[in-house]
Biopython code that builds the backbone (N, CA, C, O; Angstrom):
import numpy as np
from Bio.PDB.StructureBuilder import StructureBuilder

atoms = [
    (1, "MET", "N", (114.106, 171.702, 254.667)),
    (1, "MET", "CA", (113.435, 170.792, 253.744)),
    (1, "MET", "C", (111.937, 171.057, 253.805)),
    (1, "MET", "O", (111.352, 171.109, 254.887)),
    (2, "ILE", "N", (111.322, 171.223, 252.646)),
    (2, "ILE", "CA", (109.885, 171.503, 252.565)),
    (2, "ILE", "C", (109.138, 170.184, 252.399)),
    (2, "ILE", "O", (109.470, 169.380, 251.527)),
    (3, "HIS", "N", (108.127, 169.966, 253.238)),
    (3, "HIS", "CA", (107.301, 168.757, 253.124)),
    (3, "HIS", "C", (106.061, 169.096, 252.313)),
    (3, "HIS", "O", (105.169, 169.799, 252.789)),
    (4, "ASP", "N", (106.012, 168.592, 251.087)),
    (4, "ASP", "CA", (104.888, 168.862, 250.184)),
    (4, "ASP", "C", (103.832, 167.784, 250.366)),
    (4, "ASP", "O", (104.143, 166.593, 250.326)),
    (5, "ARG", "N", (102.581, 168.198, 250.566)),
    (5, "ARG", "CA", (101.491, 167.238, 250.764)),
    (5, "ARG", "C", (100.848, 166.826, 249.446)),
    (5, "ARG", "O", (99.896, 166.046, 249.458)),
    (6, "GLY", "N", (101.324, 167.311, 248.335)),
    (6, "GLY", "CA", (100.766, 166.958, 247.036)),
    (6, "GLY", "C", (99.784, 168.021, 246.561)),
    (6, "GLY", "O", (99.188, 168.741, 247.362)),
    (7, "ASN", "N", (99.629, 168.106, 245.256)),
    (7, "ASN", "CA", (98.750, 169.121, 244.662)),
    (7, "ASN", "C", (97.291, 168.933, 245.045)),
    (7, "ASN", "O", (96.600, 169.913, 245.323)),
    (8, "ASN", "N", (96.816, 167.712, 245.066)),
    (8, "ASN", "CA", (95.397, 167.475, 245.363)),
    (8, "ASN", "C", (95.040, 167.974, 246.759)),
    (8, "ASN", "O", (93.991, 168.591, 246.938)),
    (9, "ILE", "N", (95.858, 167.729, 247.711)),
    (9, "ILE", "CA", (95.550, 168.133, 249.086)),
    (9, "ILE", "C", (95.612, 169.651, 249.222)),
    (9, "ILE", "O", (94.791, 170.246, 249.920)),
    (10, "LYS", "N", (96.582, 170.281, 248.556)),
    (10, "LYS", "CA", (96.712, 171.730, 248.653)),
    (10, "LYS", "C", (95.512, 172.457, 248.057)),
    (10, "LYS", "O", (95.006, 173.409, 248.651)),
    (11, "TRP", "N", (95.056, 172.018, 246.893)),
    (11, "TRP", "CA", (94.029, 172.764, 246.171)),
    (11, "TRP", "C", (92.609, 172.403, 246.572)),
    (11, "TRP", "O", (91.706, 173.204, 246.326)),
    (12, "THR", "N", (92.360, 171.266, 247.165)),
    (12, "THR", "CA", (90.990, 170.885, 247.514)),
    (12, "THR", "C", (90.402, 171.785, 248.579)),
    (12, "THR", "O", (89.181, 171.923, 248.650)),
    (13, "ALA", "N", (91.223, 172.400, 249.404)),
    (13, "ALA", "CA", (90.703, 173.302, 250.435)),
    (13, "ALA", "C", (90.083, 174.549, 249.811)),
    (13, "ALA", "O", (89.210, 175.172, 250.415)),
    (14, "MET", "N", (90.523, 174.917, 248.617)),
    (14, "MET", "CA", (90.008, 176.121, 247.976)),
    (14, "MET", "C", (88.861, 175.837, 247.014)),
    (14, "MET", "O", (88.360, 176.763, 246.377)),
    (15, "MET", "N", (88.434, 174.588, 246.891)),
    (15, "MET", "CA", (87.375, 174.223, 245.950)),
    (15, "MET", "C", (86.030, 174.136, 246.657)),
    (15, "MET", "O", (85.944, 173.828, 247.845)),
    (16, "LEU", "N", (84.987, 174.416, 245.889)),
    (16, "LEU", "CA", (83.629, 174.255, 246.400)),
    (16, "LEU", "C", (83.270, 172.772, 246.428)),
    (16, "LEU", "O", (83.812, 172.001, 245.636)),
    (17, "PRO", "N", (82.378, 172.358, 247.310)),
    (17, "PRO", "CA", (81.963, 170.949, 247.348)),
    (17, "PRO", "C", (81.397, 170.461, 246.012)),
    (17, "PRO", "O", (81.584, 169.302, 245.642)),
    (18, "GLU", "N", (80.704, 171.347, 245.289)),
    (18, "GLU", "CA", (80.145, 170.957, 243.982)),
    (18, "GLU", "C", (81.258, 170.607, 242.995)),
    (18, "GLU", "O", (81.116, 169.694, 242.181)),
    (19, "HIS", "N", (82.368, 171.344, 243.079)),
    (19, "HIS", "CA", (83.491, 171.057, 242.194)),
    (19, "HIS", "C", (84.110, 169.701, 242.515)),
    (19, "HIS", "O", (84.479, 168.949, 241.613)),
    (20, "LEU", "N", (84.218, 169.400, 243.789)),
    (20, "LEU", "CA", (84.783, 168.109, 244.186)),
    (20, "LEU", "C", (83.918, 166.957, 243.694)),
    (20, "LEU", "O", (84.441, 165.942, 243.234)),
    (21, "VAL", "N", (82.594, 167.107, 243.785)),
    (21, "VAL", "CA", (81.677, 166.064, 243.307)),
    (21, "VAL", "C", (81.842, 165.878, 241.803)),
    (21, "VAL", "O", (81.890, 164.748, 241.317)),
    (22, "GLN", "N", (81.927, 166.971, 241.073)),
    (22, "GLN", "CA", (82.094, 166.876, 239.621)),
    (22, "GLN", "C", (83.439, 166.268, 239.242)),
    (22, "GLN", "O", (83.521, 165.507, 238.277)),
    (23, "LEU", "N", (84.482, 166.590, 239.981)),
    (23, "LEU", "CA", (85.786, 165.988, 239.705)),
    (23, "LEU", "C", (85.781, 164.484, 239.950)),
    (23, "LEU", "O", (86.362, 163.731, 239.169)),
    (24, "LYS", "N", (85.134, 164.038, 241.020)),
    (24, "LYS", "CA", (85.044, 162.599, 241.303)),
    (24, "LYS", "C", (84.263, 161.884, 240.206)),
    (24, "LYS", "O", (84.650, 160.796, 239.779)),
    (25, "GLU", "N", (83.172, 162.485, 239.749)),
    (25, "GLU", "CA", (82.366, 161.895, 238.664)),
    (25, "GLU", "C", (83.188, 161.827, 237.380)),
    (25, "GLU", "O", (83.135, 160.834, 236.655)),
    (26, "TRP", "N", (83.944, 162.881, 237.104)),
    (26, "TRP", "CA", (84.769, 162.903, 235.907)),
    (26, "TRP", "C", (85.826, 161.795, 235.950)),
    (26, "TRP", "O", (86.078, 161.140, 234.939)),
    (27, "LYS", "N", (86.441, 161.587, 237.113)),
    (27, "LYS", "CA", (87.432, 160.522, 237.250)),
    (27, "LYS", "C", (86.809, 159.147, 237.037)),
    (27, "LYS", "O", (87.411, 158.276, 236.408)),
    (28, "ARG", "N", (85.581, 158.953, 237.571)),
    (28, "ARG", "CA", (84.886, 157.679, 237.377)),
    (28, "ARG", "C", (84.569, 157.441, 235.906)),
    (28, "ARG", "O", (84.701, 156.319, 235.417)),
    (29, "GLU", "N", (84.153, 158.486, 235.201)),
    (29, "GLU", "CA", (83.779, 158.350, 233.789)),
    (29, "GLU", "C", (84.969, 158.012, 232.906)),
    (29, "GLU", "O", (84.785, 157.480, 231.811)),
    (30, "GLN", "N", (86.158, 158.301, 233.342)),
    (30, "GLN", "CA", (87.342, 157.997, 232.547)),
    (30, "GLN", "C", (87.511, 156.501, 232.340)),
    (30, "GLN", "O", (88.161, 156.080, 231.383)),
    (31, "PHE", "N", (86.935, 155.691, 233.225)),
    (31, "PHE", "CA", (87.057, 154.243, 233.123)),
    (31, "PHE", "C", (85.835, 153.598, 232.472)),
    (31, "PHE", "O", (85.761, 152.372, 232.389)),
    (32, "TYR", "N", (84.878, 154.401, 232.010)),
    (32, "TYR", "CA", (83.693, 153.865, 231.331)),
    (32, "TYR", "C", (84.051, 153.465, 229.909)),
    (32, "TYR", "O", (84.889, 154.095, 229.264)),
    (33, "ASP", "N", (83.403, 152.405, 229.430)),
    (33, "ASP", "CA", (83.487, 152.051, 228.024)),
    (33, "ASP", "C", (82.380, 152.794, 227.297)),
    (33, "ASP", "O", (81.263, 152.902, 227.804)),
    (34, "LYS", "N", (82.679, 153.296, 226.135)),
    (34, "LYS", "CA", (81.692, 154.035, 225.355)),
    (34, "LYS", "C", (80.886, 153.063, 224.509)),
    (34, "LYS", "O", (81.446, 152.210, 223.821)),
    (35, "LYS", "N", (79.569, 153.199, 224.564)),
    (35, "LYS", "CA", (78.701, 152.342, 223.756)),
    (35, "LYS", "C", (78.753, 152.821, 222.315)),
    (35, "LYS", "O", (78.593, 154.008, 222.032)),
    (36, "ARG", "N", (78.979, 151.878, 221.413)),
    (36, "ARG", "CA", (79.027, 152.215, 219.993)),
    (36, "ARG", "C", (77.630, 152.171, 219.396)),
    (36, "ARG", "O", (76.813, 151.326, 219.761)),
    (37, "GLU", "N", (77.367, 153.078, 218.487)),
    (37, "GLU", "CA", (76.135, 153.014, 217.715)),
    (37, "GLU", "C", (76.407, 152.086, 216.533)),
    (37, "GLU", "O", (77.297, 152.345, 215.722)),
    (38, "LEU", "N", (75.636, 151.008, 216.443)),
    (38, "LEU", "CA", (75.873, 150.010, 215.413)),
    (38, "LEU", "C", (75.241, 150.441, 214.092)),
    (38, "LEU", "O", (74.179, 151.062, 214.066)),
    (39, "THR", "N", (75.913, 150.101, 213.007)),
    (39, "THR", "CA", (75.383, 150.387, 211.680)),
    (39, "THR", "C", (74.345, 149.327, 211.314)),
    (39, "THR", "O", (74.240, 148.292, 211.972)),
    (40, "GLU", "N", (73.590, 149.598, 210.267)),
    (40, "GLU", "CA", (72.588, 148.615, 209.821)),
    (40, "GLU", "C", (73.250, 147.308, 209.427)),
    (40, "GLU", "O", (72.706, 146.229, 209.663)),
    (41, "TRP", "N", (74.423, 147.410, 208.829)),
    (41, "TRP", "CA", (75.170, 146.214, 208.414)),
    (41, "TRP", "C", (75.521, 145.361, 209.633)),
    (41, "TRP", "O", (75.344, 144.143, 209.609)),
    (42, "GLU", "N", (76.013, 145.991, 210.689)),
    (42, "GLU", "CA", (76.390, 145.256, 211.899)),
    (42, "GLU", "C", (75.162, 144.653, 212.580)),
    (42, "GLU", "O", (75.215, 143.522, 213.062)),
    (43, "LEU", "N", (74.059, 145.401, 212.621)),
    (43, "LEU", "CA", (72.822, 144.876, 213.216)),
    (43, "LEU", "C", (72.313, 143.662, 212.449)),
    (43, "LEU", "O", (71.857, 142.687, 213.047)),
    (44, "GLU", "N", (72.394, 143.725, 211.124)),
    (44, "GLU", "CA", (71.975, 142.597, 210.285)),
    (44, "GLU", "C", (72.840, 141.366, 210.554)),
    (44, "GLU", "O", (72.331, 140.249, 210.642)),
    (45, "GLU", "N", (74.152, 141.578, 210.682)),
    (45, "GLU", "CA", (75.070, 140.471, 210.953)),
    (45, "GLU", "C", (74.793, 139.844, 212.325)),
    (45, "GLU", "O", (74.812, 138.621, 212.463)),
    (46, "ILE", "N", (74.536, 140.675, 213.333)),
    (46, "ILE", "CA", (74.208, 140.167, 214.669)),
    (46, "ILE", "C", (72.920, 139.356, 214.621)),
    (46, "ILE", "O", (72.838, 138.283, 215.219)),
    (47, "GLU", "N", (71.915, 139.865, 213.913)),
    (47, "GLU", "CA", (70.631, 139.165, 213.810)),
    (47, "GLU", "C", (70.793, 137.808, 213.131)),
    (47, "GLU", "O", (70.216, 136.818, 213.581)),
    (48, "GLN", "N", (71.570, 137.754, 212.057)),
    (48, "GLN", "CA", (71.785, 136.485, 211.355)),
    (48, "GLN", "C", (72.541, 135.482, 212.233)),
    (48, "GLN", "O", (72.231, 134.290, 212.220)),
    (49, "THR", "N", (73.513, 135.954, 212.980)),
    (49, "THR", "CA", (74.275, 135.071, 213.873)),
    (49, "THR", "C", (73.373, 134.511, 214.970)),
    (49, "THR", "O", (73.461, 133.329, 215.303)),
    (50, "ILE", "N", (72.512, 135.348, 215.528)),
    (50, "ILE", "CA", (71.593, 134.899, 216.572)),
    (50, "ILE", "C", (70.608, 133.875, 216.016)),
    (50, "ILE", "O", (70.339, 132.864, 216.664)),
    (51, "GLN", "N", (70.065, 134.126, 214.820)),
    (51, "GLN", "CA", (69.133, 133.177, 214.207)),
    (51, "GLN", "C", (69.812, 131.847, 213.909)),
    (51, "GLN", "O", (69.226, 130.789, 214.139)),
    (52, "ARG", "N", (71.040, 131.887, 213.399)),
    (52, "ARG", "CA", (71.780, 130.659, 213.100)),
    (52, "ARG", "C", (72.044, 129.869, 214.382)),
    (52, "ARG", "O", (71.892, 128.647, 214.396)),
    (53, "ALA", "N", (72.435, 130.549, 215.448)),
    (53, "ALA", "CA", (72.701, 129.868, 216.719)),
    (53, "ALA", "C", (71.429, 129.251, 217.286)),
    (53, "ALA", "O", (71.469, 128.156, 217.846)),
    (54, "PHE", "N", (70.302, 129.941, 217.147)),
    (54, "PHE", "CA", (69.029, 129.419, 217.656)),
    (54, "PHE", "C", (68.586, 128.186, 216.870)),
    (54, "PHE", "O", (68.186, 127.185, 217.465)),
    (55, "LYS", "N", (68.653, 128.248, 215.543)),
    (55, "LYS", "CA", (68.200, 127.127, 214.705)),
    (55, "LYS", "C", (69.090, 125.896, 214.847)),
    (55, "LYS", "O", (68.600, 124.767, 214.836)),
    (56, "MET", "N", (70.397, 126.115, 214.981)),
    (56, "MET", "CA", (71.338, 124.996, 215.050)),
    (56, "MET", "C", (71.635, 124.575, 216.482)),
    (56, "MET", "O", (72.402, 123.637, 216.702)),
    (57, "ARG", "N", (71.026, 125.269, 217.479)),
    (57, "ARG", "CA", (71.228, 124.966, 218.902)),
    (57, "ARG", "C", (72.709, 125.012, 219.276)),
    (57, "ARG", "O", (73.199, 124.163, 220.020)),
    (58, "LYS", "N", (73.408, 126.008, 218.753)),
    (58, "LYS", "CA", (74.840, 126.173, 219.018)),
    (58, "LYS", "C", (75.055, 127.177, 220.136)),
    (58, "LYS", "O", (74.187, 127.999, 220.429)),
    (59, "LEU", "N", (76.236, 127.096, 220.759)),
    (59, "LEU", "CA", (76.626, 128.089, 221.748)),
    (59, "LEU", "C", (76.940, 129.402, 221.046)),
    (59, "LEU", "O", (77.505, 129.423, 219.952)),
    (60, "ILE", "N", (76.564, 130.492, 221.696)),
    (60, "ILE", "CA", (76.824, 131.809, 221.141)),
    (60, "ILE", "C", (77.501, 132.671, 222.202)),
    (60, "ILE", "O", (77.225, 132.555, 223.396)),
    (61, "LYS", "N", (78.389, 133.532, 221.736)),
    (61, "LYS", "CA", (79.054, 134.475, 222.638)),
    (61, "LYS", "C", (78.544, 135.868, 222.288)),
    (61, "LYS", "O", (78.720, 136.343, 221.166)),
    (62, "LEU", "N", (77.911, 136.512, 223.261)),
    (62, "LEU", "CA", (77.380, 137.854, 223.078)),
    (62, "LEU", "C", (78.228, 138.841, 223.862)),
    (62, "LEU", "O", (78.489, 138.642, 225.049)),
    (63, "THR", "N", (78.657, 139.900, 223.198)),
    (63, "THR", "CA", (79.346, 140.997, 223.882)),
    (63, "THR", "C", (78.288, 142.038, 224.217)),
    (63, "THR", "O", (77.635, 142.592, 223.331)),
    (64, "LEU", "N", (78.132, 142.294, 225.511)),
    (64, "LEU", "CA", (77.070, 143.170, 225.993)),
    (64, "LEU", "C", (77.650, 144.436, 226.601)),
    (64, "LEU", "O", (78.745, 144.426, 227.163)),
    (65, "TRP", "N", (76.902, 145.523, 226.480)),
    (65, "TRP", "CA", (77.259, 146.780, 227.128)),
    (65, "TRP", "C", (76.263, 146.995, 228.248)),
    (65, "TRP", "O", (75.076, 147.207, 228.003)),
    (66, "ASP", "N", (76.754, 146.941, 229.488)),
    (66, "ASP", "CA", (75.876, 147.056, 230.647)),
    (66, "ASP", "C", (76.599, 147.803, 231.754)),
    (66, "ASP", "O", (77.744, 147.483, 232.072)),
    (67, "HIS", "N", (75.952, 148.783, 232.338)),
    (67, "HIS", "CA", (76.535, 149.588, 233.416)),
    (67, "HIS", "C", (77.875, 150.186, 232.985)),
    (67, "HIS", "O", (78.850, 150.171, 233.735)),
    (68, "ASN", "N", (77.897, 150.714, 231.756)),
    (68, "ASN", "CA", (79.060, 151.408, 231.196)),
    (68, "ASN", "C", (80.292, 150.532, 231.031)),
    (68, "ASN", "O", (81.408, 151.046, 230.963)),
    (69, "LYS", "N", (80.113, 149.238, 230.966)),
    (69, "LYS", "CA", (81.220, 148.299, 230.749)),
    (69, "LYS", "C", (80.792, 147.240, 229.732)),
    (69, "LYS", "O", (79.608, 146.927, 229.611)),
    (70, "PHE", "N", (81.763, 146.698, 229.008)),
    (70, "PHE", "CA", (81.522, 145.571, 228.116)),
    (70, "PHE", "C", (81.815, 144.279, 228.873)),
    (70, "PHE", "O", (82.769, 144.205, 229.647)),
    (71, "HIS", "N", (80.988, 143.269, 228.644)),
    (71, "HIS", "CA", (81.288, 141.935, 229.169)),
    (71, "HIS", "C", (80.673, 140.896, 228.240)),
    (71, "HIS", "O", (79.762, 141.201, 227.470)),
    (72, "ASP", "N", (81.171, 139.685, 228.317)),
    (72, "ASP", "CA", (80.729, 138.600, 227.436)),
    (72, "ASP", "C", (79.836, 137.624, 228.196)),
    (72, "ASP", "O", (80.039, 137.343, 229.377)),
    (73, "GLU", "N", (78.848, 137.125, 227.476)),
    (73, "GLU", "CA", (77.964, 136.067, 227.986)),
    (73, "GLU", "C", (77.971, 134.941, 226.963)),
    (73, "GLU", "O", (77.871, 135.188, 225.761)),
    (74, "ILE", "N", (78.088, 133.716, 227.435)),
    (74, "ILE", "CA", (78.082, 132.549, 226.553)),
    (74, "ILE", "C", (76.947, 131.638, 226.980)),
    (74, "ILE", "O", (76.742, 131.389, 228.168)),
    (75, "GLY", "N", (76.211, 131.142, 225.987)),
    (75, "GLY", "CA", (75.112, 130.235, 226.281)),
    (75, "GLY", "C", (74.358, 129.856, 225.019)),
    (75, "GLY", "O", (74.784, 130.164, 223.906)),
    (76, "ARG", "N", (73.223, 129.179, 225.210)),
    (76, "ARG", "CA", (72.361, 128.799, 224.099)),
    (76, "ARG", "C", (71.100, 129.660, 224.128)),
    (76, "ARG", "O", (70.540, 129.926, 225.192)),
    (77, "ILE", "N", (70.672, 130.081, 222.970)),
    (77, "ILE", "CA", (69.469, 130.901, 222.885)),
    (77, "ILE", "C", (68.258, 129.983, 222.949)),
    (77, "ILE", "O", (68.128, 129.046, 222.161)),
    (78, "THR", "N", (67.369, 130.268, 223.904)),
    (78, "THR", "CA", (66.167, 129.448, 224.049)),
    (78, "THR", "C", (64.938, 130.124, 223.461)),
    (78, "THR", "O", (63.928, 129.462, 223.226)),
    (79, "GLY", "N", (65.001, 131.409, 223.221)),
    (79, "GLY", "CA", (63.863, 132.106, 222.638)),
    (79, "GLY", "C", (64.017, 133.610, 222.749)),
    (79, "GLY", "O", (65.041, 134.122, 223.200)),
    (80, "THR", "N", (62.962, 134.308, 222.320)),
    (80, "THR", "CA", (62.950, 135.766, 222.408)),
    (80, "THR", "C", (61.621, 136.224, 222.976)),
    (80, "THR", "O", (60.600, 135.553, 222.828)),
    (81, "ASP", "N", (61.648, 137.344, 223.609)),
    (81, "ASP", "CA", (60.435, 137.993, 224.102)),
    (81, "ASP", "C", (60.313, 139.295, 223.325)),
    (81, "ASP", "O", (60.905, 140.308, 223.700)),
    (82, "LEU", "N", (59.538, 139.265, 222.233)),
    (82, "LEU", "CA", (59.447, 140.428, 221.365)),
    (82, "LEU", "C", (58.731, 141.591, 222.035)),
    (82, "LEU", "O", (59.007, 142.749, 221.724)),
    (83, "TYR", "N", (57.824, 141.299, 222.943)),
    (83, "TYR", "CA", (57.104, 142.362, 223.641)),
    (83, "TYR", "C", (58.044, 143.157, 224.533)),
    (83, "TYR", "O", (57.979, 144.386, 224.568)),
    (84, "MET", "N", (58.912, 142.467, 225.251)),
    (84, "MET", "CA", (59.876, 143.123, 226.145)),
    (84, "MET", "C", (61.200, 143.440, 225.430)),
    (84, "MET", "O", (62.080, 144.077, 226.009)),
    (85, "LYS", "N", (61.339, 142.995, 224.170)),
    (85, "LYS", "CA", (62.557, 143.181, 223.373)),
    (85, "LYS", "C", (63.764, 142.587, 224.087)),
    (85, "LYS", "O", (64.773, 143.254, 224.314)),
    (86, "GLU", "N", (63.625, 141.309, 224.434)),
    (86, "GLU", "CA", (64.687, 140.605, 225.154)),
    (86, "GLU", "C", (64.987, 139.266, 224.495)),
    (86, "GLU", "O", (64.138, 138.667, 223.834)),
    (87, "LEU", "N", (66.198, 138.826, 224.691)),
    (87, "LEU", "CA", (66.673, 137.540, 224.226)),
    (87, "LEU", "C", (66.821, 136.639, 225.444)),
    (87, "LEU", "O", (67.328, 137.077, 226.476)),
    (88, "LEU", "N", (66.388, 135.400, 225.341)),
    (88, "LEU", "CA", (66.512, 134.462, 226.456)),
    (88, "LEU", "C", (67.735, 133.585, 226.202)),
    (88, "LEU", "O", (67.774, 132.821, 225.238)),
    (89, "LEU", "N", (68.720, 133.701, 227.067)),
    (89, "LEU", "CA", (69.983, 132.993, 226.912)),
    (89, "LEU", "C", (70.149, 132.008, 228.056)),
    (89, "LEU", "O", (70.155, 132.392, 229.225)),
    (90, "ASP", "N", (70.285, 130.727, 227.708)),
    (90, "ASP", "CA", (70.484, 129.686, 228.707)),
    (90, "ASP", "C", (71.975, 129.583, 229.006)),
    (90, "ASP", "O", (72.724, 128.935, 228.275)),
    (91, "ALA", "N", (72.391, 130.226, 230.083)),
    (91, "ALA", "CA", (73.785, 130.157, 230.530)),
    (91, "ALA", "C", (73.944, 128.889, 231.360)),
    (91, "ALA", "O", (73.011, 128.090, 231.439)),
    (92, "ASP", "N", (75.077, 128.692, 231.967)),
    (92, "ASP", "CA", (75.346, 127.459, 232.707)),
    (92, "ASP", "C", (74.335, 127.207, 233.825)),
    (92, "ASP", "O", (73.815, 126.099, 233.956)),
    (93, "LEU", "N", (74.060, 128.222, 234.622)),
    (93, "LEU", "CA", (73.247, 128.011, 235.818)),
    (93, "LEU", "C", (71.835, 128.590, 235.728)),
    (93, "LEU", "O", (70.967, 128.207, 236.513)),
    (94, "SER", "N", (71.592, 129.489, 234.801)),
    (94, "SER", "CA", (70.280, 130.126, 234.756)),
    (94, "SER", "C", (69.971, 130.628, 233.353)),
    (94, "SER", "O", (70.838, 130.661, 232.480)),
    (95, "ILE", "N", (68.722, 131.016, 233.160)),
    (95, "ILE", "CA", (68.310, 131.639, 231.908)),
    (95, "ILE", "C", (68.338, 133.145, 232.119)),
    (95, "ILE", "O", (67.674, 133.674, 233.011)),
    (96, "LYS", "N", (69.110, 133.824, 231.290)),
    (96, "LYS", "CA", (69.268, 135.274, 231.435)),
    (96, "LYS", "C", (68.432, 135.982, 230.385)),
    (96, "LYS", "O", (68.321, 135.525, 229.247)),
    (97, "ARG", "N", (67.846, 137.103, 230.781)),
    (97, "ARG", "CA", (67.082, 137.938, 229.874)),
    (97, "ARG", "C", (67.980, 139.099, 229.460)),
    (97, "ARG", "O", (68.382, 139.917, 230.288)),
    (98, "ILE", "N", (68.286, 139.155, 228.173)),
    (98, "ILE", "CA", (69.214, 140.157, 227.662)),
    (98, "ILE", "C", (68.463, 141.096, 226.729)),
    (98, "ILE", "O", (67.847, 140.657, 225.758)),
    (99, "SER", "N", (68.516, 142.364, 227.022)),
    (99, "SER", "CA", (67.856, 143.369, 226.192)),
    (99, "SER", "C", (68.566, 143.469, 224.845)),
    (99, "SER", "O", (69.792, 143.384, 224.772)),
    (100, "PHE", "N", (67.789, 143.650, 223.783)),
    (100, "PHE", "CA", (68.376, 143.796, 222.452)),
    (100, "PHE", "C", (69.327, 144.988, 222.401)),
    (100, "PHE", "O", (70.321, 144.950, 221.676)),
    (101, "ASP", "N", (69.040, 146.035, 223.154)),
    (101, "ASP", "CA", (69.862, 147.245, 223.128)),
    (101, "ASP", "C", (71.252, 147.024, 223.718)),
    (101, "ASP", "O", (72.178, 147.775, 223.409)),
    (102, "GLN", "N", (71.409, 146.007, 224.560)),
    (102, "GLN", "CA", (72.709, 145.746, 225.186)),
    (102, "GLN", "C", (73.685, 145.044, 224.254)),
    (102, "GLN", "O", (74.895, 145.143, 224.453)),
    (103, "ILE", "N", (73.196, 144.345, 223.252)),
    (103, "ILE", "CA", (74.042, 143.503, 222.398)),
    (103, "ILE", "C", (74.883, 144.376, 221.474)),
    (103, "ILE", "O", (74.352, 145.199, 220.729)),
    (104, "GLN", "N", (76.192, 144.189, 221.530)),
    (104, "GLN", "CA", (77.124, 144.927, 220.691)),
    (104, "GLN", "C", (77.799, 144.024, 219.652)),
    (104, "GLN", "O", (78.251, 144.497, 218.610)),
    (105, "LYS", "N", (77.862, 142.717, 219.949)),
    (105, "LYS", "CA", (78.535, 141.789, 219.048)),
    (105, "LYS", "C", (78.035, 140.389, 219.338)),
    (105, "LYS", "O", (77.708, 140.068, 220.480)),
    (106, "ALA", "N", (77.973, 139.549, 218.308)),
    (106, "ALA", "CA", (77.552, 138.156, 218.491)),
    (106, "ALA", "C", (78.422, 137.268, 217.600)),
    (106, "ALA", "O", (78.704, 137.597, 216.447)),
    (107, "SER", "N", (78.839, 136.134, 218.167)),
    (107, "SER", "CA", (79.621, 135.175, 217.388)),
    (107, "SER", "C", (79.341, 133.776, 217.902)),
    (107, "SER", "O", (79.085, 133.570, 219.089)),
    (108, "LEU", "N", (79.395, 132.813, 216.981)),
    (108, "LEU", "CA", (79.198, 131.412, 217.359)),
    (108, "LEU", "C", (80.453, 130.900, 218.052)),
    (108, "LEU", "O", (81.573, 131.259, 217.688)),
    (109, "VAL", "N", (80.248, 130.060, 219.052)),
    (109, "VAL", "CA", (81.370, 129.499, 219.806)),
    (109, "VAL", "C", (81.664, 128.122, 219.217)),
    (109, "VAL", "O", (80.774, 127.281, 219.087)),
    (110, "ASP", "N", (82.912, 127.915, 218.871)),
    (110, "ASP", "CA", (83.337, 126.629, 218.333)),
    (110, "ASP", "C", (83.475, 125.638, 219.492)),
    (110, "ASP", "O", (83.929, 126.018, 220.571)),
    (111, "ALA", "N", (83.099, 124.404, 219.289)),
    (111, "ALA", "CA", (83.157, 123.388, 220.346)),
    (111, "ALA", "C", (84.591, 123.116, 220.781)),
    (111, "ALA", "O", (84.818, 122.651, 221.899)),
    (112, "ASN", "N", (85.562, 123.398, 219.917)),
    (112, "ASN", "CA", (86.965, 123.145, 220.240)),
    (112, "ASN", "C", (87.571, 124.216, 221.127)),
    (112, "ASN", "O", (88.651, 124.006, 221.678)),
    (113, "ASP", "N", (86.912, 125.361, 221.283)),
    (113, "ASP", "CA", (87.489, 126.477, 222.071)),
    (113, "ASP", "C", (87.455, 126.193, 223.531)),
    (113, "ASP", "O", (87.896, 127.018, 224.331)),
]
sb = StructureBuilder()
sb.init_structure("model")
sb.init_model(0)
sb.init_chain("A")
sb.init_seg("    ")
for serial, (resi, resn, name, xyz) in enumerate(atoms, 1):
    if name == "N":
        sb.init_residue(resn, " ", resi, " ")
    sb.init_atom(name, np.array(xyz, "f"), 0.0, 1.0, " ", f" {name:<3s}", serial, name[0])
structure = sb.get_structure()
């Protein structure tokens, strides 16, 4: 009976360290979310949603792209920092500074949700 240690163990002995580093990076990148380039139409819609939420003091849900992953933030918009190109979002425990470049989607949160 032949005891096989698996393909990865057999072939890694013949690889250069640089190849192993590149393979590990490639495996990590497989789990990254790709940032979408937004169209002018989508940017306009996001801007209008943010303005409506700010004027009406409504909760907003922002889908952000950060560290190669998408995640959602919910809160009230308290203002903007045009010099730093950031949005000030009052979340439950703190005020978060969100870069305009991170925003991928914006929607108003219904009170019934």
